[in-house]
N, C-alpha and C positions, 0 to 999 in steps of 0.2 A: 426126667432129666436132672432135677434137683437132687434126687437120691444119689445119682452118680457123680455129680460135680461139686455139690455144695458141702464144704467141710463141716458145717455146723450140724448137719443131719446126724452125724455119728456121735455128737456130743449132747444134743438136746432132743427131747421128744417133740413130735409135732402135735398140733391141737387135736388131730384125729386120734392119735394114740392116747392122749390124755383122756379123751372122752371114752375110749374103749376100756381104759383102766378102771373106770367107775364101777363099783360093785353093786350099787343100788340103782333103782330106777330113778330117772331124773328127766327134766326137760329144761330147755334153754328159752328164756323169755328176753326178748329185746324190748326194753322199756325206756326209751330216751325221755329225759325229763327237762332238758334245756330248751326253752322257747325264747325267741326274740320278740319283744313287744315294745310298743311306744307308750310310755307312761305320761300322764299329765304333769307338766312342769319340767320335763326333761329337755335338755339342750338339743333341739332338732338338728343343729348343725353337726353335732358329734355323736349323739345317742339316737341314731335313726336306723331304719331297716335297710338291708342291702337291696339293690336293684339289679345286680349283675348275677349271672349264673356261673359261679366259680367256687373253687375250694378255698375255704378260709379257716383261720384258727381263732378261737375265742378262749381267752385265759381267765377263768373265774378267780383262781387263787393258786399261784405257782408254789407258794411256800407252805403248803400243808405238810404233815408228817410223811405222807407217801405221795411222791410226785405223780401226776397223772400221765406223764410221758415215759416213765421208766418201764423197761421191758422185764417181765417176770417169766422165767423159763424153768422147766423141769429138766434136771440132769438125767441123761440116759445111763443108768447104773443098775446092773442086775443084782438081785439078792436083797435089796433094800425094802423094808416093809413100808416105810414112809418116804415119799419122794423128796429129794434134795432140791431146793429152790435157789436159783441164781437171779439176782436183780442187776440189770444192765442199765446204767444211766447214760445221759446224753453225751458225756465226755469220754465214754469208753470206745475203743477202736471197733468193737463189734456192734455198736448201736445201729448205725445206718445199714450195714449188710443184713442184720437180723430184722430190721424194721422194713426194709425194701428188698425182699428176697428176689423178686423178679427183676429188679434193676441191677442187682449185684449177685447173679446166680453163682459165681465162683467165690463168694464170700470175701471180696476185696476189702481190706481193712479201711476203716474211716479215720477221721482225725482223732488224735490223742495228744496228751501233753508232751510225749517224748519225741515227736517228729522234729527233725532237724533239716535245714537246707544244706545242699552240697557246698562245701567250702574247700575245694581242692587246692586253690592257690592262696588261700588264707586271707583274701581281701575283704570278705564279709565281716562286719563288726557284730552283726546280730544274725545268728544262725537258727534261731527258733522259728518254726513254721507256724504262723498265726492261723487261728481257726477260720477266719473269714477268707484268708488267702487260699486255704486248702479247698474250700467249697467253690470259690470263684474259679479255680483251675478246672473243676469238673463241669462248670456251667459255660465254658467256652467251646464253641463249635470247632472241631478239628477234622482232619482228613480221615482219621480212624473212626470206625463205627462206635456210636454211643447210644445205648437204649434210652437214655434220659430224654432225648429230644423226640422220641417216638412214643413217649409214655402218656401224653395227653394230660388228664387230670392228675395222674400220679406225679407228673413233673411239677404241677402246681403244689401238690402236697409236699414233695421233696424240698422245693425252694422254701416254703414256709417253715418246715421243720428245721432246715439248716439254719435259717435266720434266727428262729426262736432258740435253737441250741446256742448260737453265738451270743444272743442277747442275754440268755440265762447265765452263761459263763461270765459276762461282764457285770451283771447285777450281783451274782454271787461274790465276785471279787470286791465290789463296793460294799456289800453287806459284811463280808469277813474282815475288811480293812477299816471298818468304822471305828474299831477299837484301837487301831494302830495309827491311823492318820487323823490328826486333830487340827482344827482351825479354831483358835481361841484368842481372846483379847489379851494383850500383853500384861495388863494389870492383873488379870486373873492368874496368869502364870507366876507373876512376881509374888502374889499373896500365897500361892501354893508352895513356892520354893522356900519360903522362910519358915514354914512349919517344920516341926520335928519329924513327924511321920508324913512322908510325901506319897500320896497315892495318885500317880499320874493317870491311871485309867479312869479316875473320877472326872477328869477335865474333858472339855469339849462336848460337841453335840453328836448324837448317834442317829443312824439310819436316815441320813440326809442324801437325797438324790441330787447331785450337783448340777449346775447349769451346763457343765461340759458334756453331760449325757444327752444325746440328741433325742428330743421328744418329751423330756421331762417338763413338769410345770415351770420349774425355774428356768429352763432353756427357753420356753415359749415367752415367759415374762421378760427375759433378757432381750429377746428379739424385738418385742413390742417397745421396750424402753429405747433400744437402739434406733428403731424407726422414728420414734418421736424426737430423738436428738437430731436426726436428719431433717425432720420437719422444722425444728427450731432454727436450723441453719439456712435451709432453702425456702421455707414457707410451705404451704399446702401442696400436695401432689397435684399434677394436672390431669393425669389419666389413670384410670383403674381398668386393668386388662385381665381377663380370664381366658386362659389358653388350655384346651383339652386335647389329649391325644386322639388321633383318628385311626382305628384299627384297619382302615382300608387304604392307608398310605401305600404307594407302590414299593417303598423300601421294606415294608413288612410283608405284603402279599407275595412279592417276588422271591422272598427267601423262606416262605413256608414250605414244609415238606408235603408230599402228596396226601390229600385228604385232611389236611390240618386247617384250622381256623386260627385267627389271631389270639383267641382266648387260650389256645393250647400252647402258646409260646410267649409267656410274659417276659422272657429274656429279650426277645426281639422288640416287643412293644416298648420296654423301658429304654433300651439302647437307642432306638430311633427317636423317641420323645426327648431324650437328653440332648441329642444332636440338634433337634428342632428348637429346643429352648435356647441353646447357645446361639443359633442363627438368629432367633428373634431378638436376643439381647444385642447382638451385633448390629442389627437393623436400627434398633432404638438409639444406640450410641452413635450411629451415623446420621442422626438428626432428621429422621423421616417425619417427626411431628414438630420439630423446632430444635433450638439449641439445647442439647442434652446437658443435664446437670447431675442426675443420680437416679437410683432406683432401689427398690427392695422387692424381693419376691419370696414365696414359699411354695413348696410342692405338697399337694394333698391328694387323697384317694377317695375317702368318704363312701366306701362300699359300692361304688359305681363300676368298679373293675378297671377304669381307665385313670391314669394319673392326670392331674391338671395343675395349672400354675395360677396363682393370684399374684399380680404384679402392680405396683404403684410406681408411676414414672414422674420424675421431677424435671421440669424444664427451668432454664435460667430465668431470673426475674425479668418481667416485661413480656415474656412469651405467653400471653394470655389470649383466650378465645372469648372475647367479650361481645361479639355480634353474632346473630344467627347465620350470616353468610360464612364467617370463619368456622363455626361449628360444622356447617354442612360440608365444608371442604375435607374434614377429617373423619366425621362420623355419619353413617347412613343407617336409617331404620326403615328402608323401603326396598321393594324389589328393584333391581337395577334397570335403568332405562335402556331401551334398544339402541339408542344413539351411541352410548359408550360401552355397550356390551352386545355388539352385533351378532356374535356367535352363540350367545346364550350360555356361555361357559360359567360366568360368574353367577347367573341366575340359578343354575343347577346346584352350585355350592351353597348359595343362600337358602334355597328350599330344603336342602338335605341337612345342612349343618346349623343354620341360624333361625330355624322356625321353632318357636316355643310350643311345648306340649307334644301331642294333643292333650288338652285338659278341658274341664268344664263339666257341668252336671249332666249334660246330654251326651257328650262325646267320650269323656273318660273321667268319671268321678273318683277313680282310684289312683289318679296320678299323684306323685309325691308332693306336688305343689298345692294340692287341694287340702285346705285346712279350715278349721272353724275358729273364728276370732274369739268366740265365747262358746260354752258348752251347748247353748240353745241356738246359736247362729247357724245359718246354712253354710254348706261347703262353698269355698271361694278360692280362687287362685291366689296364692301367697305373693306371687310376682306381679299381680294386678293385670294379667292379660285376660282378654284383649285390651289393648290401649285404645285411647280415643283418637279419631282422625283429627289432624291439624294441618293447616296449609303451610305454616311456617314454624320454624324452631323457636321455642320460647325459653329464654334463659331466666331461671329463677334465682332469687337472692339466697335461698337455702335449699339445697337438694340438687339432684341431677337435672340437667335440662330436659324439657319436653321436646323430643326430637320430631322433626317433620315427618308426618305420615299422611300423605295425600289420598283422598278417596277418588282415585283415578281409574278404577275398574280393573286394575291388575290383580290377578288371583293365581293361586296354585292349589294343588290338592295333596293331601296326605292320607295314609291308610288309617282307618279307625281301629284302635287297639281291640283285639279280640274278635274282629270281623274283617278278615283279610280281603273279602270281596267288596267291602264298602269303603268309600272315600269321603273325606271331609274337605270342604272348600275353605281356603284361608286367604286372607288379604294382608295389606301392609300392617294392620293392627297386631299381627302375630309375629312380626319380624324382630329379632333381637338385634340391638345396635351393633354395628360392625364397621371396620375400616376396609374399603374395597381392595386396597393394595395388599394388606396383610392377609385378608381372606383368600384372595386369588393365589397368593404365593404359598400359603401353608395348607389351604384346603382342609380346614378343620374348624371346630367351634372355637372362635376367638372373639369374645365379646369385648368391645372397646367403649368405655364410658368416660365422659368428662366429669371430673369430680372436684375441680377447683372451687366451685361454688357451694360445696357441702360444708356447712358450719360445724357439724358434729364430726370433726376429723378423727377424733379418737375412735369413733365407732368403726370407721373403715379399717383402721389399723388393727383393732381388736377382732374384726371379722376375719382378716386373713391370718391372724395369729391365734386361732381358737383352740389349737392343740390336736392331739391324735384322736383317731376314731375309737369309739367305745360302744358297747352294747348296754342296754338297760337291763341289768340283772341285779338281784339282791346281793349286796356286799356289806360287810360289817365295817363300822367306823373305825378308823385307825389313825394314829399319828405317825405311822411308819410310811415315809414317802415312797420307799421302794415297793412296798406292798400295794400302796394306793395307785401307783403307776401301772402295776401289772394287772390288778383286778379288772375284769371285764374288758380287757384289751382286745381289739378286733384287728386282725392282721390278714390282709389279702396277698395273693401271689405277687402283684406288681409292687406293693410296698415292701414286701420281703426281699424281692430281688434288688430294688432300689437301695435299700439299707445294706444289704449284703455286699453290694459292690461299692458302697460308700459314695454314691453320687450325691451331689450337693442338694440338700433339702431346702436350703435358703441361701440368699445372697443379699448383701447390702453394699451399695457403693454411693459415696465414698465409705471406706471402712471406718468403724467406730472404735476409738480407743477408750477403754474403761478406766476411770480415774477413782482411786480410793478416797474415802472420806472417813476420818476417824479423829478422835481426840488425842492429845499428846500422850504417848506411851501406850496407846491402845490399838496399834496396828496389828494386822493378822499375822500369826506365826504358825508354820506347819512343822510338825515333828512326829516322831514315832515312839512307841512305847519302849523300844530297846535302847533309847538314849539315856545317859545318866543325867541327873539334875544339873551338873555343871555344863554338859554339852547343850542342854536345852537353854540354859541361861545365856550361853555364848551365841547360840543361833538367834535368840531373841534380840540380843544387842546388835548383831550384824544385819538383821533384817531391815530392809528399807522399802517403804511403799512409794507409789508414784507421787503422793503428796509430800512425803519427807524429801524425796529427791527433787521435787519442784522447789521447795524452800532452799535446799542446798545449792541448786544451780543458781538461783537468784542471789544467794550470798556470795558466790564466787565469780559470777558473770553479770554483766550489765545489759547484754543484748536480749534478755528475756523479760526484763522488768516492766515492759509496756503491755504485757499480755495478761489476761485473766487465766485462771486455772484451766477452764474448759477450752480456752483458745490455744493453749500451749501445744497440743498435738498437731495443730495445723502448721507449726513452724519447727517442731522438735520431734524426735523419734525416741520412744521408750525402748531401751535395751534391757529386756527382761533378765538375761543371764547376768549381766553386770549390774543391773538395777540402777541405771543412770539415764539421764536425758542427754541426747546429743543433737546438734543442729541438723535439721532435715536437709538433705541434698536433692531429693526428688519426691514426687508423689504428693498425696494429700490425705489427711485424716481428720475426722471430727471427734472432739473430745466429749465424753459424757461422764459427769460425776454420778456415782451410784445414787440411786433413789434413796431418799431419807424422809420419813413422814414427820409431822410436827410432834407426834408423841415421843419421838426420839430425844427430845429435849435439847441438850447442848449440841449434839451433832447436827441437828436441824439448823440451828442458828449459825454454827460454824459454816455450814454449806451456804447459807444465805450470804455471809460475809465474803466467801470466796468467789461468789458470782459478781461482786462489784469492786473488790479491791485488786488492783493490778500490781503484780510483781512482789508479793509479800515474801519476806525472808525467814519468817519463823511464825510459830503459833502466837507468840506474845505480841507480835506486830499487829495482829488482827484485833487486839483489844483497843488500839489507839484510834481516836477520831479527832482530827484537828489538833494534834498534840496532847490530847487528854486521854489518859489510860483509864478505861472502865473496868469494873471488877469481873464482869461476865460477858460472854458472847451475846447474850440476850440484851444486856444493857447497851452494848456497842451497836446492836441492830436498831434499838430504839433511837439512839443518837443519830444514826444515819437515815432514819425514816423508813427502815425496812420492816419494823414491827411497831405495834402500839402497846402502850402501857395500860393494862386492864385493871390496875389497882383502884382507879377512880370508881369502879363499880362495886367495891367492897366497903 
């Protein structure tokens, strides 16, 4: 069939023809060398082994001389002694039809840079067809037949390849424009502009993967800092919720094609889970646990094949669960009572979704949670199951509560891994804490924990913002953030689909407004290499940061002088295009001054002063304390009691 309908058959030779052309005896050896291992000292949360049976992509190093995903083809041309080779990269229109010949038997062209949207009436301002938009079009179910949704594992591979192609294009753009787009301090620009020979390309930092790129280390660190700003405003979060997709949801099973399983349709799985996440957020904002204040969440995958969400819920101050009775009203760690579950419907969900394991030396020593605390220690459950029986809930001063797990004889059975004809008896000690209402509504693994008593609050936030999945492979050390992001990257079909459709990977409410912190004349200026020195100087003069606009607003208005710098976004809105602050008419936002460590010197002490001085109108005003002008920000901090003078120790 392909010989008759595929246009590339007449242009390129098949693999069989290439083997036939060989003049000498040979043999083909398939010798794969890539192995996934867990090394001692690796981050088990990110660098771990997959537990799902699915197609995935592992990217050891995308930026070698010869890309591992380029197609190398031999041109069909008679009379040539040596074959002519064509290399087709991921941005070529023929890449996908040549890579997935069975999915595109007629050689339908794929995405390329020249694709344009229709603009018959001239209303479109942007007509270029984006790469992600092109692939999203093919991944929507329509009335017309599409072989994609019948392809099984090949669909998984196609989704992964499509996303990697899009991500590679984005990373290539960032890499190629590192020499064109610069972010530099204004003083550095001024020093460069007064020299006789100006070499603009020497300015700026190179190969930076910015925080605007989803999944980068800077992106994850920014989310962590934003969540800590919400903690600073509301206090500790009250609930820690983990919500995992269920492949047996009727919304998924009812839409599978004949003979399919949920693993064959990552598109369905992601779409349904995204809708469930929105529904859960709606329930939380409707005060099911108490007066809602805010939340943060992030979507993860972790090689388990199913997307899951980590969420921290903030309630308004005073809505605390300080007694065992209050805790028992919202969190349960037992099999449900027959009195409030007469049909046994909730019990069935608990035993299927909220039972830990099986794990243990006798039942399943190979479970992912079975680890050794030391090299010589025996294997033990990392989650500390089975828990101890306890008649009442115990609220600890530091840590999660010890939930009520009564020894009342209630049990259930689970199948022993590797022995389908054997069953294991479990009791309340193996039940993962849950909320009965949420569990019965969503019928999926949804772990609910009270975390207001956890003192190490940063640990919880760092746990949910640990970053993208990786594999433990040998990679070379590099200062190139783009290469460091790509190396050993592990991408599954659900993550690829989620990113391809640009579903939200995180959410913070209230939103956090980032506030610049810099010394006078050292605000960030962006420019390109094609600008003249005069144009760069003019752009630097007209640039205005949030801090400079904060001073300017206080100089010209009196209604904002009672607020601190980080309180300003609660009452004013930053207009990025005009680069000015205006009075807020609706909504709410939390301000966060960019993090600055003590080794930053002057900027660190400037940041300290901005956290205590209300309504300053200039940098110079920050030097004054009770009418006395001090020579440095450090001296002003000492005068205000914000820092100590260490000269007495010398």
